[in-house]
N, C-alpha and C positions, 0 to 999 in steps of 0.2 A: 189492182189497187186503185183507188178511186182518186183521180186528182183535180186540183181547183186553179187551173190556169186560165188566164183571161186569152182573147184571141190575140190582143196585142203582143202578149207574151209569146204565142206559138209561132208570131210571125218571125222571132228570131230561131233561124235554123238549129243551134245548139240547143234551146230551150225545148224545141219540138222534138228533137231526137232524144233528149234526155227523158222527156214527158211519155216518150213511147216506151222506153226502158222503165219506167216507174210504173205504168200500167201493166207491163207483163209480170210484175210480182205478185205471188198469191198468199203473201205472209206464211209460208207453209214452214219454215224455220228449219228445213233440211241443212241449209249452210252453216247454222250455229255449231253441227257437229263436225264439221271440217274446219272450222275457221280457226287459226293458230291462237289469235288473241283472245277469242272467247273460251277457248280450252284454258289457257292461263289465268284470265282474269274474272271469268264469270260474270261480266257487265253484258247486259243485252245491246248497252250501246257501243260496245266494243266487238260486236258481230255484224256481219254484213247487213242483216235485215234492221238491225238497231240502226247502222248508218244510212241505210236507206231513208229512213223515216226523218233522220236529221237532214238530210240533203234534200229531200222532198219539201219540206218546210223552209229550208234556204231558198230554193228556186222559186218555189209559189210564192213567197212574200216580196222577192227581189230584194231583201236587204242583205247587208253586208253580213258576212260571215261572223257569228259570235264565237266567243272563247272555247264554247262548251263542244261546237262543230268543229272547229279546228283541233282540239284535242283529240277527239275520237278519231277523226279522218287521219290526222297524224299518225294515230296508232296502227292505221291499216297498212300492211306489208305490201299490198297489191300482188300478193301471190296467186290470187284468181282461183284457190282451191274452191271457192263458193261456186264459179262458174262450172266446173266440173261436175259438182254435185248437184247444181239447181235443175230440177225438174221441167222448169218452166222458160228455160232458155235465156234469162235475165242477164242482158250483158253490162255486168257489174264495172267492168274494165272501162268502159266509155264512161259511165256513170261517174265513177270516183275520179276519172281524168277532167271531167267537166268540173267536178266540184273544187278539185285543187286549181285550177285555172281560177275559179270565182275566187277561191280563197286568198290567192295572190294578188289579184287585183282590189280586194275589198277590205282584207284585213290586214291591219298594221302589228305585225309581231314584235315582241321584245327585241331591244337592241342586240342582244347576245345572239339570239335566233338570226335576225337578218345579215348580221356580220358573219355568222359561220357558212350560213346558206350561202351569200353572196361569194364568200372564198372558194366554196365547194363548186358552185357554177363557173367560177372564173379560171379554176384550176385544173379539175379532173378531166374536162373534155379537150384539153390542150395537153398532147404527150410532152413536149419540152417543159411547159410549166409543172407539169405533174412530176417530171423526173426531178425537178430542182426543188419540188416540195419534200418529195421522198428522200433526198439528200440533206435536207434540213430536219427532217424527223429522224433520220438515222443518226445524225449528229447529236439530235436531243435526247434520243434514246440512250445514246453512249454516254452523255452528259450525267443523265441521270442516274446510269448504273454506277458510275465513277463516284457519284455525289453519296450514293447510299453506303458506300465502304469508307467514306472521309470521316473525319472529326475535325471539329473547329478548337485549335489549340488545347486538345485534349479535354474540352468540356462536351456540350451536349452534341451527341453525333448527329449529323444529318439524316441519317435514317431514320431516327426516334423523330425528330422534326416533321419528316415526310410522312411518317404514321399518324403524328397528331393533326396535321394539315389534312390529311387525306380525306377524313369524313367530311370537313369543313367544303375541301373542293367537289364533292360529289354532291353537294346542297346549291353549287353554282353551274347552270347550264353550261357556261361558256368552256369552263375548266373540265368538267365533266365529259363535254364532246371531244375537248383536245386531247384529254386523255384516251378516249376510245380511238380516235385516229392513230395517237401514236402506237397504241397497242397493235393497230392494223398493218403497219408499216413492217415491211419487209425486214429479216436480219441482216440481209446484205444488199447492197446495190446491184440490181440485173444491169448488165452491159447491154448496149444498144445493138441491136438485130442487124446483120448484113443485108438483111430483105426488107429491112424499114425504110423502104422508098419506092415510089412508082416504078413499075416495070413490068415486061412481060416475060415469063417464065415458060419456055418452049416444053411440050409434053417428050416423053421417052418413047421411042418408037413411034408407031404410027398413031396420028392423033385422033382421038374419039370424041373430043368435046372441048370446049372454051368455057371458063368459068371467071369470074371475080371474085377474089377472097376481101370481105370487109376487113380492111387493116384494123378499123377502131383506134380507141385512144388511150383507155387505161389498162387493158390486156396486155397489149404490146411491150408496155413498160413494166408491169409486174412481171409477166411470162411468156417472152417474145417465142419460147420453145413451141407454144400451141401452134402459132400462126406457120413456123418453120416445119412442124410437123405434118400440118394440113398440105402445104406445098409439095412437100415429099411424097406423102401418100399420093396426092392428085396426078402430080407429074409423071411418077412411077408407073402409074395405071393409065397413061395415056391421055392426060387432060392438059391443056395449055390454062395457063392460071395468069391473070393479069392482077395488079394492084393498080388501081384506078388513080390518075393522077386528080388531086382537089378534092379528093372525097371528104375527109375531116370525119368528126364525131357524127354517129347517127343521130343524136338528139334524144336518146332514150332517157339519160341520168336526168337532164333538166326538164324534160316532158313529165317526168312522176315527181317533180318539185313544183308543179304547175307553172313554170315559166314558158309557157306556150310560146310567145313569140321568139325566143331564142332557141326552144327546140325546133320551130319550123324554119327557121333560118339554116339551122343545121341538116336538118331533113332536106330542103332544097338543094342545097349545096352537094350532099351525097347523091341524091337523085341526078341532078345535072352531070356528075362524073360518070354515073353507071349507065345513062342515056347515051351518053357519047360514045361509049363502047357497044350498046347495043344498037346503036344506029350505025357503028363503025364495022369492026371487024367481027361484032355479034356474041351474044352470050347466050349459053344454054341456061345459065343459073348465077344468081349472087350468093355465094357459101359463106356462111355465118358460122363462126366459131365460139361465140360468147352467146348463150341462149337468150339472155336478157334483152341483148340488142335485136336478136331475130324477131323476137315478139313485137317490138317496136315496128321494125322496118316491114314487117308482114301487113302492120295497120297502117302503112303511109297512105293508102288508098282512102280509109277514112278520115286520116287526120287533114288531108289536104283536098277533100271532097269537094268544098266552097270555094278552091282557089282556081279560075279558070285558065291560068297559065300551066299549073302544074298536076291538076286533077288527074288527067291522063296518064302524064308521065309517072305519078305515083303509083297508079294502079298497075302499070306496065311493070314497076319495080316488085310491087309486092307480088305479082303473080309469080315471079322468078326467083323470089328470096326462098333459100333453103338452109336448114341448118346442115351442118357438116356430115351428121350420120344420116340424115334424112337423103342428102345427096349420093353419099358412097352407097346407101343401101341399092339404088339403082345402076351401080357399076358391078361388073362382073372384078371383083378384087383379086389380085394375084394370091396363090395359095401362101398360108403361112410358112416362113423358113426357120422358125423356132417353135419349139414344143415347149409350152408352159405349163407348170403344174401349181396355179395359183389360184386363190378363191378371190373374188373379187366383189366387193359390196356394191352394187349401182346406186348412187344418191341420184335421183332424179330431180334435177332442179325445178323449182315452180314453173319459171317461165318456160320450160320445156315440156312439162307433162299438163299443165294447166293452160298457161298462154298459148302454146303451139299444139297442144294434145298429140306430142310425140313421146310415145310409151314405150313402144316394142323394139323398134329398130335398134337404137344403141346396145340393147341388153341382146338381141340377135346378132350383131356384130361382134361383140366380145364373145358369146359362146362359140361362134364361127371361128374366131380367132383363138380358141382354146382355152380360156379361162372359165373357171366355174363361178357362176354368175348367182349371187343372193341379194335379195331384196329386205332391207331393215324393215321392221315393224315400223308403222306409223309413216310410210314413205311419202304419204300426201302432204304432211306437216313441213312447212319452212324451216331452214335452218336460222333464219334470221338475219341473212346478209341483207337481200331486197335494196341492192342500189347504196343509197347512202343510208339505210334506217340502223345499221348496226352503229351509225356514227350519231343519229339524231334521238335515237330510242336504245341506248346501251344496254339498259337492264332489262327490258324486254328480249331483245335480241341474244343476250346473253344466257336468258333462260331457255329460249328456243333452240340456240346452239348446244347447249348442255343436253337437252332433252334429244337432239339428233344424234349427239356423239355416244350417248348411252345405246339408243338403239341401233347405232351403227355397230358397236362393240358386241352386242348380241349375237351377231351372225358369225363372229370371229374370223374377220378376213385379213388376207395377206395384205390388200390395198383395198383403196376406195376408188372409184371411176366416176366421174360426173362431166357434164358439159357447160359448166358456167364459171367464170373466173372469180365472181363474188363468191360463190359457194366454196370454191377452194381454198381463197382467202381465209373465209370465217370460219371453217371447220379446220383446216390446218392450224390456225392460231389455237383453237379449244383444245385439239391434240398437244400442242405445244406448253399450254398451262397445266396440263395434266401429267405433262412429261412422259408422254408416251408418242409412238414412232410409227402410227399405221400411216403409210404414204397416201397421199390423195392426188390424182393423176386425171388429166383430162383424158378422155375417151379416145380422143384422135392421137394422142402421143404413144397409147397401147397398141392401136392399130397399126400406127405407123413403125413402131419397133417389132412387133411379131411377124410383120411382112418386109422386113428388111433394113429399117431406120435403127437409130442410135437408142441406147437404153435411157429411158428418161430419168431427169435427175433425180426426182424424188425416190425411184426405185434403187438407184444406185447409193443413194445415202442411206437407205434401208437395208443395204445387201441384199438385194432380191434380184434375181435374172442374173445377166452377165455382169462381170467386174468390169468398172469403166474401163481399164486397159484393154480388155479385150472386145469390147462394144466397137461396131462400124462407127467411123467418124461421119458428122453431119455433111452432107453436101447441099450448100442451099444457094 
């Protein structure tokens, strides 16, 4: 692709980097075949190639982002399927991240958008605030359910009023997105995990290695059982595990919102916590159980490349960051202690298969554990979760989710395995709306269960595997 940047513009390291990415694009259009939004909407500007043209023009002119650019960049899921498909190696991830930061700096969004984005950025990365928000959402959902059953003095039913106002609220961005947030809130409030604090957990038997597990922000609030399972699996197989003090959020969520300063502050905080461990007792790996976080942490070296105080430390952290399935593949896991006769549909999160190019390890681990693993049609397409995408773009996210569920059901699984909390939440809600009960479980919970851990709650509720009464008790 021919570009028209001035020498003065290219003196900016960010623009220079994006200019190289733009020049690597050859307009082939292969990306359109695997782009979820283009598949749904059929608009060239909602394809990677179309967005690249928009971003190129925005960067070359140096002008503030326009409403059209913002609309189409906001519709991008950052699923990175285009990067898997691209024969020219275009690093679309770095390009769209730069565009989002430029939009955040130069474009004034409508007040409704600014409000909800500010709330999400100030709540989701902070576990205690997120717990309070979930408690509020839980109460709000309960109140709405009660209201739908009530009548006011025998006159107009509240349910009828809500049905009448529903179409109106769909036209108002703030109300529409608030409804999307409420719909994603769990049916019951998760309890705080006993391992939700900095600590060192000794290996069982002879120590074979030492790792840090990313504690994370949203995942341990929504489903603390995931990190608990990872801890049991690793310590049972001779790995000492540390939850590093002062780690905090990895910065992924706000990074993809274009809030560059906040994301780098969070990244530096996490880096400091891990470098302290690396330079102290040492770490073989930083193990991540949420693939969305993993993609960002592995990119710290690029994100902080121009920070003289953190560039080297960021590269060191990125170099040892591994998804839990990536790390466990290198271990000689204990043999399964349970025989399973279950069909698992493997949903590969976009951040896993496209962001980190981890495709075979999770499936191989599940097969070795005794599961019959099946891959659904269109496995490369996003489920519509994508960080806060299912809140900010609920219509497109809903259509992608329904398409994903249709494809998952085609392989007639007993359960669905995946490696990202966002996908778990998104797909589970879709099945709940259909009043279907196919459980979706994190891969590490299945591996932990088969090798001696407790029955995952989702399987117990679906009456698969052992009964809860006979399952081993969790020890964390």
